[in-house]
N, C-alpha and C positions, 0 to 999 in steps of 0.2 A: 505493501499500501504506500501510496506516495505521503511525505512527508507531513504536506499542510493540506491534505484533503478537508475539506469543508470548513477551511478558516478563512478568514478574510484580516487583508491586511492594509494599512496606508503607509505609504512609502513616500518620504519627501523628499526633494532634487532629483527625482530621478527621471528625467527627461534623457540625460548623458551618464558616462563615467561609470562609477559605482553603482549609484542608485539605479539605472537604468539595468546593470548586471544582477541586482537584486531583485529588481522586479522579474524577468526574465525567468531567474531561477526558482521564485516564489509559484509564479504561474506554471512551470513546467513539473509541481512539484504538489501541485492541486489547489493553490489558494485560487481565491478572486482578490485581485489588486488594485486599489485605488495609486494613481500616480500623479504627484502634486508635484509643479515645479513653476516657477515665473516665466519658463520659454514654453511659449503655447504650441509653438510648430513643434519641435520636436517632441515634445509630451505626446500630444494626439497622434502624430505619425508612430509612436512606441506601442501605444494602445491599441491603436490600428492594426499593429503588425503582430500584436499578443493575441488577437481576439477579444471572444465575448468574455473571456474572464477578466479583461482588463477594462478601465476606463481612465480619463484623463481628468483633473480639475485644476483648474490655473488656480494657483493658490501665493499671495504672499506672506511667508513662513512668519515675518515677525507683525503681522496684523493679527489681532484677536479676532476680530469680525470673520479674516478669512479663516480662522481655524475652528468656528463654530459651523462656518459654510461646510466647511470638508467633512466634518465629522457629521452632520444632521444629513448630508448628502448619500454620506457613504450609509449608513443605517436607512436611511430611505429606500437605498439601492440593493444591499443586501442585507438587511436586516440586524446585523451587529457589527461589532470591531474586536477582533481575535488578538491583531500585531499591530504596532506603530514602530516603524524604524524611521527616526530622525536622523535621516542623511544629509541635508542640506547644507552645506559650509563654502566658508569663502576663504581667500587669505590674500592678503597683499604683501609683496617683494619690496618692504619698504624697512630701512631703519628707524629705530627711535626718535632720533631726530628730523627725519623725514616723516614720518607717517601722523597726519593732520586729526585733529577732534573727530572729524566728520568722518574718516576713515575708520578709526577706532568705534566709534559708534555703530557704523555698518556692518564691523565684522562681529560687532555684540549683538547684535539685534539678529544677524541670520545664522551665527554658530551658537550661541546662549541664549538669547532671549525666548528661541522658536523651539529649543529643548523644553523652555518651562512649558510655554502656551500649549506644547502639546500635550506634553504629559498630565495637565491640567484641565484641557478640554474632554481629552478621550477615557480619563481615567473613569468618571463615574459612566461610561458607556461599560467598561472593561466590570466597575464593580455590580452592575447589575448580572450580568453572567455569572459572576464568581470567580471569573480566569480573564489572566492577559498576560500576555509577553511585550514588553517597551523596551528596544534595543535602539541605544544613544550610540551614534558614530561619532567618537572622539577623536583621539590620536595618537601615535607614539607621543607626541608632545602635549599631549595630556600626561604622560608619567615623566617626560625630559623637557629642557628648555630646547625653544624653538623660534621662531619669528615673533617679534613684538605683536599682541593682539590675538592674533592666533594662537598661540600657546596659553594667553591666561582665560582665552574662552575656552578652549578645551579641557585644561585642568578645570574649568568651572561644569563642566560635563562630566567629568568623573563624579566631582563634588555630589551636585545633583541627583546624578546616577544614585549614589549609595542613600542618600536622604529620603528620596521615593520610593527605594526599595522598602526601605523598614518602615515607612508610614503605609504601602500599598500590599504588603506580606500578608495581614489578615484577612484581605480580600483575594488571595489566590494569585494576584499582580506579580508578575517576576519584572525587574528592571536590572538592565545589565549594559555595560558600555564595550565598545569594540575600541581598538586601539590600531589603527592600519599605519605600518611603515609608510614606505615610497612606493607608490600605487602609480601606473601607468592609466591616467586618464586625464582629461582636459586641463585640470589644473595644474599639474606638472610639467604642461607641453605649452604655458602660454609664455611667450615673451622670449627672451633669452633664457629662461632657467633650464632648457632639454639638455644643453652642454654641460650644463653645472648638475644637473640628475645623472648623468650618464658619469661622471667621473667619480660623482658621489656613492654611487651604484658601488665601485668599489672596496669600497667600506663596509656594506653589508657582509658580515658572516655566508648567509648563502650565495654572495656575488652576483646579485640580482636583482632588479626590480620585480614586485610581485605584478600578477595580472588581475584585474577586478573581480574576477568571477573566484578568486582564492581567499577574497575575503567575504564575498558572497556567501560562499560556504560556510562561513563561522556564524554570519546574521541569520542563517536557516538551520543551524543547530540552536542556538540561540530562542529563535523565535519558535521552533517545534518542542513537542512535548521529549524529546529527546533530552533537553535540559531541564526538566520538572523541577529539579532540587539544586539550579543554580540562581540566585538572584545578589543584587548588590555588588557583583566581581567586576574586574576588569579581564577582557579576553585580548592579547596582543597578537598582532599578526604582522610582525616585521623583519621575518628573516634573521631575528637575531640582535639587533640592532641595539636595543635596550637591556638586552644580555650584558654586554661590555662592559 
C-alpha cells in the first residue's frame, strides 16, 4: 500500500524546486495534494501535470488571510487536512553590512512568519481529526551559522517546531523539522552562486550536492505513519556537513 493513501496534504512554495519534488512524491504515494505558491503559472502547470489528485492555490504565505483561504478551500475540496509541509523559503546573498531592513523583513515574513501562520491555521483542523503531521523545512543553517537573515529564520523554525510539538502532542499532531544541506534547486543557481556551490561541494563529506528527491524522501517519512513516534525533532539531510 502507498504510504500516504487517503491523506490530504498542503505543501507551500511547491511550484518548483524541493516543493515540487515533495508534491510529485506525495501524489505518487497516494496523497491528495494542495500546491501553494506565489508563482501561479508554474504552480498551475505542476498541478495540471499531476492530475486530479493535485490542485493549485495561489498564496502569499506571509498573509494570514491567504492562509485561512488555503485551509478553507482544502477542507471544502478534500474534507480534511492530514499533512502540512511548510516548505516556502527565500535567501539573499548579502553581507550584514549590505542587507537592508526591507530585505530582512521579507526573509522573516516568508521563512519564519509563514511557518507560524501555517501551523496556527492548520492545527485546529488537525485537532478535529485527532491526528496530523506538520513538517517544517528549516536548513542546515538552522543548526550552524550561514547567511544573515536566512540563518536567523531557520534557527527560529527549529525552535517553533519544538514549541509546537509540545503544545500539539496531546492532539495527536506531530511536528518535526527537516534540515537540508546544499540541494540542487533554483535557489542555489541564482546569480553567480553556481560556481561557488560547485567549489563548496568539495567540502561535503559525501562529495556532492543533493537532489531534491533525497529531501522529499525524508519529508515523506515524517508525513507518513512510519514516523508515528517522532515529534519535536530535527532530521538532517546534508551529506555529513554538520557532522564535521
